[in-house]
Each structure stands twice: as C-alpha cells, then as structure tokens.
TORKERO-611611 format. One line per field, with one value per atom (N, C-alpha, C): chain; z, x, y; atom name; residue in three letters. Coordinates in nm, 4 decimals. Last residue first. Layout:
BEGIN
chain = (A|...) .
c3 = (Z|...) .
c1 = (X|...) .
c2 = (Y|...) .
atom = (CA|...) .
res = (ala|...) .
***
This chain:
BEGIN
chain = (A|A|A|A|A|A|A|A|A|A|A|A|A|A|A|A|A|A|A|A|A|A|A|A|A|A|A|A|A|A|A|A|A|A|A|A|A|A|A|A|A|A|A|A|A|A|A|A|A|A|A|A|A|A|A|A|A|A|A|A|A|A|A|A|A|A|A|A|A|A|A|A|A|A|A|A|A|A|A|A|A|A|A|A|A|A|A|A|A|A|A|A|A|A|A|A|A|A|A|A|A|A|A|A|A|A|A|A|A|A|A|A|A|A|A|A|A|A|A|A|A|A|A|A|A|A|A|A|A|A|A|A|A|A|A|A|A|A|A|A|A|A|A|A|A|A|A|A|A|A|A|A|A|A|A|A|A|A|A|A|A|A|A|A|A|A|A|A|A|A|A|A|A|A|A|A|A|A|A|A|A|A|A|A|A|A|A|A|A|A|A|A|A|A|A|A|A|A|A|A|A|A|A|A|A|A|A|A|A|A|A|A|A|A|A|A|A|A|A|A|A|A|A|A|A|A|A|A|A|A|A|A|A|A|A|A|A|A|A|A|A|A|A|A|A|A|A|A|A|A|A|A|A|A|A|A|A|A|A|A|A|A|A|A|A|A|A|A|A|A|A|A|A|A|A|A|A|A|A|A|A|A|A|A|A|A|A|A|A|A|A|A|A|A|A|A|A|A|A|A|A|A|A|A|A|A|A|A|A|A|A|A|A|A|A|A|A|A|A|A|A|A|A|A|A|A|A|A|A|A|A|A|A|A|A|A|A|A|A|A|A|A|A|A|A|A|A|A|A|A|A|A|A|A|A|A|A|A|A|A|A|A|A|A|A|A|A|A|A|A|A|A|A|A|A|A|A|A|A|A|A|A|A|A|A|A|A|A|A|A|A|A|A|A|A|A|A|A|A|A|A|A|A|A|A|A|A|A|A|A|A|A|A|A|A|A|A|A|A|A) .
c3 = (-1.4503|-1.4111|-1.3721|-1.5627|-1.4248|-1.3825|-1.8047|-1.8038|-1.6623|-1.7256|-1.8045|-1.8034|-1.5897|-1.5152|-1.5932|-1.5818|-1.6836|-1.6168|-1.3834|-1.3916|-1.4984|-1.2773|-1.3908|-1.3984|-1.0695|-1.0793|-1.1981|-1.0393|-1.1210|-1.1410|-0.7207|-0.8400|-0.9169|-0.4911|-0.5969|-0.7254|-0.3012|-0.2907|-0.3977|-0.3761|-0.2747|-0.2614|-0.7353|-0.5984|-0.5034|-1.0378|-0.9534|-0.8070|-1.1365|-1.1512|-1.0578|-0.9453|-1.0860|-1.0968|-0.6800|-0.7518|-0.8977|-0.4336|-0.5628|-0.6167|-0.2098|-0.1984|-0.3292|-0.0270|-0.1554|-0.1376|0.2178|0.1935|0.0630|0.1891|0.1806|0.1458|0.1720|0.3041|0.3053|-0.0983|-0.0442|0.0913|-0.0853|-0.1881|-0.1291|0.0199|0.0505|-0.0647|0.0848|-0.0170|0.0048|0.3043|0.2741|0.1704|0.1652|0.2459|0.2080|0.1562|0.0868|0.1789|0.2592|0.3233|0.2545|0.0899|0.2316|0.2976|-0.2300|-0.1396|0.0059|-0.3910|-0.3204|-0.2311|-0.6877|-0.5505|-0.4839|-1.0118|-0.9171|-0.7782|-1.3082|-1.1807|-1.0800|-1.5273|-1.5158|-1.3871|-1.5782|-1.5826|-1.5806|-1.5506|-1.6823|-1.6875|-1.2869|-1.3311|-1.4635|-1.1592|-1.2156|-1.2661|-0.9237|-0.9882|-1.0347|-0.9840|-0.9296|-0.9979|-1.0072|-1.0203|-0.9495|-0.9663|-1.0924|-1.1135|-0.7049|-0.8190|-0.9507|-0.5544|-0.5458|-0.6622|-0.6207|-0.6588|-0.6566|-0.5046|-0.6489|-0.6973|-0.2350|-0.3040|-0.4564|-0.1741|-0.1630|-0.2365|-0.2343|-0.3129|-0.2974|-0.0319|-0.1752|-0.2561|0.2371|0.1914|0.0393|0.3002|0.3899|0.3315|0.0993|0.1373|0.2201|0.0696|-0.0425|0.0033|0.3276|0.2457|0.1343|0.4012|0.4816|0.4004|0.2056|0.2105|0.2895|0.2831|0.1504|0.1449|0.5308|0.5246|0.3898|0.4357|0.5250|0.5246|0.2848|0.2185|0.3036|0.4934|0.3785|0.3030|0.6639|0.7106|0.5948|0.4893|0.5444|0.5907|0.4399|0.3282|0.3800|0.7030|0.6216|0.5080|0.7876|0.8573|0.7701|0.6037|0.6144|0.6794|0.6639|0.5292|0.5308|0.9204|0.9023|0.7650|0.8706|0.9380|0.9210|0.7467|0.6742|0.7381|0.9557|0.8284|0.7520|1.1437|1.1753|1.0481|1.0022|1.0353|1.0688|0.9857|0.8646|0.8905|1.1132|1.1689|1.0543|1.0783|1.0349|1.0997|1.1182|1.2375|1.2062|0.8742|0.9262|1.0520|0.8474|0.7752|0.8263|1.0298|1.0580|0.9777|0.9046|1.0283|1.0500|0.6830|0.6680|0.7861|0.7941|0.6756|0.6415|0.9917|1.0309|0.9117|0.8354|0.9012|0.9386|0.7729|0.6654|0.7227|1.0312|0.9626|0.8476|1.0699|1.1560|1.0918|0.8839|0.8647|0.9488|1.0091|0.8750|0.8468|1.2409|1.2514|1.1144|1.1243|1.2019|1.2095|1.0140|0.9240|0.9962|1.2524|1.1572|1.0597|1.3709|1.4356|1.3399|1.1540|1.1956|1.2700|1.1191|1.0195|1.0703|1.3641|1.3157|1.2212|1.3962|1.3625|1.3069|1.4224|1.5429|1.5184|1.1070|1.2233|1.3448|0.7644|0.8846|0.9940|0.4893|0.5812|0.7030|0.3468|0.2736|0.3583|0.4252|0.4764|0.4003|0.2772|0.2805|0.3185|0.3257|0.1871|0.1811|0.6029|0.5399|0.3951|0.6310|0.6849|0.6200|0.5154|0.4577|0.5041|0.6943|0.5521|0.4861|0.9293|0.9208|0.7760|0.8609|0.8913|0.8865|0.8346|0.7119|0.7381|1.1021|1.0248|0.8961|1.1584|1.2245|1.1522|1.0013|0.9746|1.0379|1.1298|0.9920|0.9568|1.3743|1.3698|1.2308|1.2834|1.3411|1.3410|1.2025|1.1060|1.1560|1.4465|1.3331|1.2316|1.5929|1.6383|1.5232|1.4362|1.4497|1.4983|1.4740|1.3400|1.3430|1.7456|1.6987|1.5596|1.7304|1.8169|1.7705|1.5615|1.5214|1.6012|1.7226|1.5881|1.5407|1.9520|1.9620|1.8253|1.8747|1.8813|1.8977|2.0553|1.9672|1.9847) .
c1 = (-3.1591|-3.1539|-3.0125|-3.1911|-3.2330|-3.2348|-3.0954|-3.2237|-3.2745|-2.8576|-2.9532|-3.0910|-2.7172|-2.7645|-2.8697|-2.7212|-2.7328|-2.7983|-2.4842|-2.6199|-2.6196|-2.2967|-2.3150|-2.4607|-2.0497|-2.1857|-2.1935|-1.8812|-1.8718|-2.0136|-1.7840|-1.8690|-1.8372|-1.6414|-1.5871|-1.6681|-1.7108|-1.7726|-1.7206|-1.5993|-1.5287|-1.5865|-1.6333|-1.6798|-1.5971|-1.6173|-1.5662|-1.5973|-1.9329|-1.7916|-1.7493|-2.1561|-2.1236|-1.9734|-2.1753|-2.2996|-2.2714|-1.9616|-1.9766|-2.1171|-1.9404|-1.8980|-1.9123|-2.1193|-2.0803|-2.0439|-2.0177|-2.0798|-2.0277|-2.0768|-1.9787|-2.0509|-2.2616|-2.2091|-2.1045|-2.3361|-2.2630|-2.2008|-2.3693|-2.3581|-2.2749|-2.5689|-2.4831|-2.4838|-2.5889|-2.6177|-2.5175|-2.7321|-2.6306|-2.6799|-2.8493|-2.8725|-2.7715|-2.6285|-2.7100|-2.7337|-2.4588|-2.5892|-2.6800|-2.2387|-2.2226|-2.3575|-2.2950|-2.2993|-2.2934|-2.0661|-2.1928|-2.1880|-1.9001|-1.8980|-2.0334|-1.9155|-1.9885|-1.9801|-1.7383|-1.7508|-1.8158|-1.6914|-1.8243|-1.8431|-1.4603|-1.4559|-1.5940|-1.4450|-1.4825|-1.4912|-1.3666|-1.4928|-1.5380|-1.2448|-1.2244|-1.3580|-1.1374|-1.2531|-1.2192|-0.8898|-0.9068|-1.0282|-0.8162|-0.9530|-0.9709|-0.5445|-0.6063|-0.7416|-0.4881|-0.4176|-0.4904|-0.6581|-0.6711|-0.6013|-0.5579|-0.6950|-0.7135|-0.3057|-0.3186|-0.4577|-0.3751|-0.3023|-0.3113|-0.5048|-0.5779|-0.5078|-0.2847|-0.4084|-0.4859|-0.0823|-0.0598|-0.1892|-0.1986|-0.1191|-0.1191|-0.3634|-0.3605|-0.2889|-0.3384|-0.4713|-0.4678|-0.0481|-0.1397|-0.2703|0.0552|0.1053|0.0059|-0.0917|-0.0995|-0.0545|-0.0092|-0.1494|-0.1640|0.2585|0.2258|0.0816|0.2226|0.2825|0.2523|0.1124|0.0352|0.0909|0.3211|0.1934|0.1137|0.5068|0.5374|0.4108|0.3785|0.4105|0.4379|0.3647|0.2429|0.2693|0.6389|0.5489|0.4226|0.7307|0.7870|0.6925|0.5818|0.5693|0.6182|0.6717|0.5293|0.5099|0.9438|0.8999|0.7533|0.9411|0.9748|0.9366|0.8927|0.7896|0.8132|1.1430|1.0167|0.9027|1.3216|1.3292|1.1975|1.2483|1.2298|1.2332|1.3329|1.1908|1.1586|1.6085|1.5285|1.3790|1.8660|1.7302|1.6308|2.1415|2.0794|1.9432|2.2219|2.2183|2.1646|2.1868|2.3243|2.3347|1.9085|1.9910|2.1350|1.8445|1.8073|1.8886|1.9399|1.9982|1.9685|1.7875|1.9324|1.9907|1.5409|1.5582|1.7067|1.5761|1.5654|1.5826|1.5658|1.6918|1.6886|1.2938|1.3925|1.5297|1.1928|1.1660|1.2628|1.2711|1.3281|1.3079|1.1016|1.2469|1.3178|0.8581|0.8828|1.0334|0.8909|0.8861|0.9005|0.8869|1.0024|1.0042|0.6318|0.7471|0.8733|0.4873|0.4696|0.5868|0.5675|0.5968|0.5843|0.4764|0.6160|0.6460|0.1986|0.2815|0.4226|-0.0469|0.0611|0.1513|-0.3887|-0.2699|-0.1662|-0.6209|-0.5637|-0.4418|-0.7316|-0.7567|-0.7011|-0.7262|-0.6531|-0.6838|-0.9087|-0.8814|-0.8080|-1.0233|-0.9498|-0.9250|-1.1669|-1.2062|-1.1433|-1.0461|-1.1914|-1.2309|-0.7765|-0.8240|-0.9748|-0.7758|-0.7394|-0.7867|-0.8434|-0.9323|-0.9038|-0.6199|-0.7524|-0.8504|-0.4239|-0.4142|-0.5509|-0.5096|-0.5068|-0.4992|-0.4722|-0.6088|-0.6163|-0.1959|-0.2762|-0.4220|-0.1188|-0.0999|-0.1820|-0.1737|-0.2521|-0.2373|0.0235|-0.1191|-0.2079|0.2534|0.2241|0.0780|0.2283|0.2274|0.1962|0.2585|0.1298|0.1186|0.5292|0.4249|0.2876|0.6556|0.6687|0.5560|0.5861|0.5444|0.5487|0.7154|0.5694|0.5152|0.9818|0.9233|0.7718|1.0132|1.0181|0.9557|0.9932|0.9030|0.8975|1.2073|1.0713|0.9696|1.4194|1.3966|1.2543|1.4041|1.3781|1.3520|1.2286|1.3496|1.3143|1.0540|1.0389|1.1636) .
c2 = (1.5489|1.4067|1.3686|1.7996|1.7800|1.6350|1.8707|1.8013|1.7757|1.9939|2.0704|2.0064|1.7988|1.9144|1.9943|1.4730|1.5768|1.6973|1.3120|1.3660|1.4747|1.0579|1.1466|1.1864|0.9287|0.9811|1.0760|0.6540|0.7745|0.8227|0.5160|0.5248|0.6522|0.5323|0.4481|0.4526|0.7088|0.5768|0.4811|0.9466|0.8684|0.7283|0.9822|0.9982|0.9120|1.1660|1.0574|1.0854|1.3267|1.2955|1.1836|1.4879|1.4715|1.4468|1.5011|1.4804|1.4474|1.3605|1.4274|1.4005|1.2099|1.3483|1.4262|0.9624|1.0189|1.1658|0.7401|0.8693|0.9268|0.3980|0.5059|0.6343|0.1973|0.2272|0.3370|0.1994|0.0855|0.1130|0.5266|0.4234|0.3111|0.8040|0.6899|0.5922|1.1401|1.0398|0.9265|1.3838|1.2821|1.1816|1.6943|1.5745|1.4662|1.9800|1.8790|1.7595|2.1702|2.1571|2.0542|2.1543|2.1200|2.0947|2.0024|2.1175|2.0712|1.7872|1.8013|1.9243|1.9074|1.8550|1.8759|1.8300|1.9125|1.8495|1.8576|1.7871|1.8800|2.0121|1.9553|1.8750|2.1542|2.0078|1.9438|2.4252|2.3747|2.2219|2.4594|2.5185|2.4584|2.1461|2.2794|2.3303|1.9158|1.9787|2.1201|1.6964|1.8306|1.8944|1.4173|1.4667|1.5999|1.3719|1.3345|1.4014|1.4584|1.5179|1.4932|1.2978|1.4428|1.5111|1.0460|1.0807|1.2317|1.0657|1.0453|1.0830|1.0960|1.2025|1.1880|0.8533|0.9809|1.0955|0.6684|0.6708|0.8015|0.7306|0.7435|0.7570|0.7074|0.8197|0.8345|0.4935|0.6088|0.7292|0.2980|0.3462|0.4741|0.2733|0.2954|0.3594|0.2339|0.3440|0.3760|0.0070|0.1299|0.2498|-0.1759|-0.1327|-0.0033|-0.2016|-0.1484|-0.1003|-0.3211|-0.1878|-0.1231|-0.5650|-0.4785|-0.3360|-0.6746|-0.6429|-0.5452|-0.7027|-0.6181|-0.5789|-0.8861|-0.7503|-0.6557|-1.1117|-1.0510|-0.9079|-1.1595|-1.1292|-1.0601|-1.2069|-1.0990|-1.0614|-1.4320|-1.3032|-1.1882|-1.6273|-1.5952|-1.4579|-1.6338|-1.5931|-1.5521|-1.7402|-1.5993|-1.5485|-2.0091|-1.9298|-1.7813|-2.0622|-2.0840|-2.0045|-2.0005|-1.9294|-1.9413|-2.1903|-2.0484|-1.9644|-2.4128|-2.3995|-2.2536|-2.3671|-2.3633|-2.3578|-2.2640|-2.2725|-2.2580|-2.2224|-2.3483|-2.3707|-1.9695|-2.0550|-2.1942|-1.8593|-1.8622|-1.9469|-1.8664|-1.9652|-1.9723|-1.6454|-1.7849|-1.8869|-1.4024|-1.4546|-1.6033|-1.3365|-1.3521|-1.4308|-1.3281|-1.4126|-1.4304|-1.1365|-1.2772|-1.3713|-0.9040|-0.9415|-1.0898|-0.9114|-0.9265|-0.9644|-0.8681|-0.9938|-1.0179|-0.6067|-0.7106|-0.8482|-0.4880|-0.4813|-0.5877|-0.5425|-0.5958|-0.5964|-0.3967|-0.5425|-0.6098|-0.1375|-0.1839|-0.3366|-0.1275|-0.1228|-0.1711|-0.1281|-0.2377|-0.2430|0.1145|-0.0136|-0.1322|0.2977|0.2856|0.1554|0.3029|0.2367|0.2103|0.2276|0.3146|0.2365|0.2119|0.1342|0.2314|0.3549|0.2974|0.2106|0.2713|0.3555|0.2837|0.2607|0.2218|0.3212|0.1216|0.2325|0.1773|-0.0844|0.0184|0.1429|-0.3110|-0.1796|-0.0634|-0.5245|-0.5084|-0.3658|-0.4867|-0.4922|-0.4688|-0.5072|-0.3801|-0.3759|-0.7767|-0.6737|-0.5379|-0.8992|-0.9213|-0.8129|-0.8094|-0.7754|-0.7894|-0.9295|-0.7829|-0.7365|-1.1949|-1.1501|-0.9979|-1.2037|-1.2114|-1.1736|-1.2082|-1.0853|-1.0863|-1.4750|-1.3696|-1.2364|-1.5950|-1.6226|-1.5171|-1.4974|-1.4587|-1.4811|-1.6317|-1.4851|-1.4340|-1.8948|-1.8514|-1.6999|-1.8805|-1.9130|-1.8682|-1.8224|-1.7305|-1.7551|-2.0513|-1.9182|-1.8181|-2.2437|-2.2475|-2.1133|-2.1645|-2.1621|-2.1652|-2.2170|-2.0784|-2.0666|-2.5010|-2.4240|-2.2779|-2.5608|-2.5953|-2.5143|-2.4664|-2.4125|-2.4396|-2.6246|-2.4804|-2.4166|-2.9343|-2.8532|-2.7052|-3.1670|-3.0515|-2.9638) .
atom = (N|CA|C|N|CA|C|N|CA|C|N|CA|C|N|CA|C|N|CA|C|N|CA|C|N|CA|C|N|CA|C|N|CA|C|N|CA|C|N|CA|C|N|CA|C|N|CA|C|N|CA|C|N|CA|C|N|CA|C|N|CA|C|N|CA|C|N|CA|C|N|CA|C|N|CA|C|N|CA|C|N|CA|C|N|CA|C|N|CA|C|N|CA|C|N|CA|C|N|CA|C|N|CA|C|N|CA|C|N|CA|C|N|CA|C|N|CA|C|N|CA|C|N|CA|C|N|CA|C|N|CA|C|N|CA|C|N|CA|C|N|CA|C|N|CA|C|N|CA|C|N|CA|C|N|CA|C|N|CA|C|N|CA|C|N|CA|C|N|CA|C|N|CA|C|N|CA|C|N|CA|C|N|CA|C|N|CA|C|N|CA|C|N|CA|C|N|CA|C|N|CA|C|N|CA|C|N|CA|C|N|CA|C|N|CA|C|N|CA|C|N|CA|C|N|CA|C|N|CA|C|N|CA|C|N|CA|C|N|CA|C|N|CA|C|N|CA|C|N|CA|C|N|CA|C|N|CA|C|N|CA|C|N|CA|C|N|CA|C|N|CA|C|N|CA|C|N|CA|C|N|CA|C|N|CA|C|N|CA|C|N|CA|C|N|CA|C|N|CA|C|N|CA|C|N|CA|C|N|CA|C|N|CA|C|N|CA|C|N|CA|C|N|CA|C|N|CA|C|N|CA|C|N|CA|C|N|CA|C|N|CA|C|N|CA|C|N|CA|C|N|CA|C|N|CA|C|N|CA|C|N|CA|C|N|CA|C|N|CA|C|N|CA|C|N|CA|C|N|CA|C|N|CA|C|N|CA|C|N|CA|C|N|CA|C|N|CA|C|N|CA|C|N|CA|C|N|CA|C|N|CA|C|N|CA|C|N|CA|C|N|CA|C|N|CA|C|N|CA|C|N|CA|C|N|CA|C|N|CA|C|N|CA|C|N|CA|C|N|CA|C|N|CA|C|N|CA|C|N|CA|C|N|CA|C|N|CA|C|N|CA|C|N|CA|C|N|CA|C|N|CA|C|N|CA|C|N|CA|C) .
res = (unk|unk|unk|unk|unk|unk|unk|unk|unk|unk|unk|unk|unk|unk|unk|unk|unk|unk|unk|unk|unk|unk|unk|unk|unk|unk|unk|unk|unk|unk|unk|unk|unk|unk|unk|unk|unk|unk|unk|unk|unk|unk|unk|unk|unk|unk|unk|unk|unk|unk|unk|unk|unk|unk|unk|unk|unk|unk|unk|unk|unk|unk|unk|unk|unk|unk|unk|unk|unk|unk|unk|unk|unk|unk|unk|unk|unk|unk|unk|unk|unk|unk|unk|unk|unk|unk|unk|unk|unk|unk|unk|unk|unk|unk|unk|unk|unk|unk|unk|unk|unk|unk|unk|unk|unk|unk|unk|unk|unk|unk|unk|unk|unk|unk|unk|unk|unk|unk|unk|unk|unk|unk|unk|unk|unk|unk|unk|unk|unk|unk|unk|unk|unk|unk|unk|unk|unk|unk|unk|unk|unk|unk|unk|unk|unk|unk|unk|unk|unk|unk|unk|unk|unk|unk|unk|unk|unk|unk|unk|unk|unk|unk|unk|unk|unk|unk|unk|unk|unk|unk|unk|unk|unk|unk|unk|unk|unk|unk|unk|unk|unk|unk|unk|unk|unk|unk|unk|unk|unk|unk|unk|unk|unk|unk|unk|unk|unk|unk|unk|unk|unk|unk|unk|unk|unk|unk|unk|unk|unk|unk|unk|unk|unk|unk|unk|unk|unk|unk|unk|unk|unk|unk|unk|unk|unk|unk|unk|unk|unk|unk|unk|unk|unk|unk|unk|unk|unk|unk|unk|unk|unk|unk|unk|unk|unk|unk|unk|unk|unk|unk|unk|unk|unk|unk|unk|unk|unk|unk|unk|unk|unk|unk|unk|unk|unk|unk|unk|unk|unk|unk|unk|unk|unk|unk|unk|unk|unk|unk|unk|unk|unk|unk|unk|unk|unk|unk|unk|unk|unk|unk|unk|unk|unk|unk|unk|unk|unk|unk|unk|unk|unk|unk|unk|unk|unk|unk|unk|unk|unk|unk|unk|unk|unk|unk|unk|unk|unk|unk|unk|unk|unk|unk|unk|unk|unk|unk|unk|unk|unk|unk|unk|unk|unk|unk|unk|unk|unk|unk|unk|unk|unk|unk|unk|unk|unk|unk|unk|unk|unk|unk|unk|unk|unk|unk|unk|unk|unk|unk|unk|unk|unk|unk|unk|unk|unk|unk|unk|unk|unk|unk|unk|unk|unk|unk|unk|unk|unk|unk|unk|unk|unk|unk|unk|unk|unk|unk|unk|unk|unk|unk|unk|unk|unk|unk|unk|unk|unk|unk|unk|unk|unk|unk|unk|unk|unk|unk|unk|unk|unk|unk|unk|unk|unk|unk|unk|unk|unk|unk|unk|unk) .
***
C-alpha cells in the first residue's frame, strides 16, 4: 500500500464521517457545541490540499480530499445558514406589527408543541415551521 493510497483512504473516511454531521445538521437544523471557525479552517485547508496533492502526483489523496472538502463546505454552509442567516432573514421578513394580525404567544400561555418544536406564535409564521391561523373574532 503506497503512502498516497493510505492517505487517500484516511481522507475519504474522514469525509464520510463528516457527511454524518451534515446529515445530522440537516435533520436537527441547530448547532450546539460546534464552533464554525475550526470547521472553516479545516475546509480551507482542504481546498489547499486540492491544489497541493496533484502537484505531488498524489491522486488518491486528491480524490479523498475532494470528499472532505465538499463535506466541510456543506457543513460550514449549514452552520452559517441555520445559526446566523436564516434566523435573521426570518426576523426581518416577519416583524410582527400591530396591523399585521400576527399574534405572538403570551409569556404566561401554556406551551404549545408541534412536531417536537415549541410554537412561539398563535397567529402567523411560527418557529415550528407551521403557519398558524386562528380567527380571533370567532374564537377559533
């Protein structure tokens, strides 16, 4: 087994393990205990390796590195989307106003759950992903 093949297998396995984190992040849509900076650093290092490995004629390492780079890039993108960008876009798009008809849940209201997510609106777009609509005049 050549060093290139051995390193390429490590790179490929590392990418496969990273894809489990990508799948988990897609399912949970939240990041806790994971920092973006180290992941972004290793993604950048992976891009460097895509330049470096061919210059050394290490094509197995290059192939395994492609797997790691794509997985790390998707994972960093998910971190940015779910932790920073999406909450800000939602907050900008759905600013409850007096005339909008959106009614946030009162602080002292009993909790309302939808699919394991705590609902934060009685009327309008909710954190659970649903659009709750109740006719306030009819009481439904």
